[in-house]
C-alpha angles and dihedrals in degrees: 000000000000125000107208115197120200132186114257134191093298096046094244107146089220097049092105122032128190121193115211118187116203108239094216095046092048092051093047095049092044090053093052091046091051088055089049091054091051091049088054089056095253127134108238090196097063116107099256095048103036095098096027096099092056093043091052091047091055093042093052091049090052094045092053099036090114089087087070092052130086107216092189091056089051090058094043091053090070107028117136135182110248133156095225118128104173126104118285114200132185107184137182094031107174111241130194124176144150121246108233093216098063102002089239122138127262119188142171142105134321124201118199130185137168137176110227123234103193098319136066129190131220107273093231089060094069094062089045089055090049090050094046092057095038096053091074137077096282150163117220095236093057094041091057092052095044092055091048095047093047092055092042096049096040105039098028095213128174088257146342132215127191127178123178124191113187145165116224121212090206086068096038103042101030140012111024093004098210104163099194102042115128123194116212124194131174140187128188138182137184116344093011089068085070108093095225094053093043090048090052090051092049090049093049092053090049099258119131099214139016118272110245 
């Protein structure tokens, strides 16, 4: 699948989005999923399942389309020189991803902060970067670090902080089946490795103490 972004009225590269599903990829995935349904003892020809393989093929391509995106390019598309050196936070970013171990969803909130060092980025670009990395087969630990490193390497700020709190369907629906378990991961660079700065960030996102 390709996510094609076009400039809209406000010049935002992501204002208009066209989803293009590869015909060959869709056919191949649908064929495999049809075989999976049969292996599960289902009848892929019954009314409720007849179009399911194609729907799943398109859904999987959408849910993993982040592999076709360049998160660093998203940030570079809206970088501006600005002499602002205080903390910038975008919190409670909705996050949806697929665990690569069972291809089951995990979802929750991502909190991102950085301290500019000569450049700022458009605020909408931080959620876009989160989404670009999340829309892949992932593990929460790697996702946290990838978001942090992308901002660090592209914007070169004085520090970056990323905290993700997510619920994993592989824990809720199968295995240990703990419905209210939340996994929290964090990654920090630069000034956020200082306890005072990290503590202020955690307080501002509504957390009492820094994540270890």
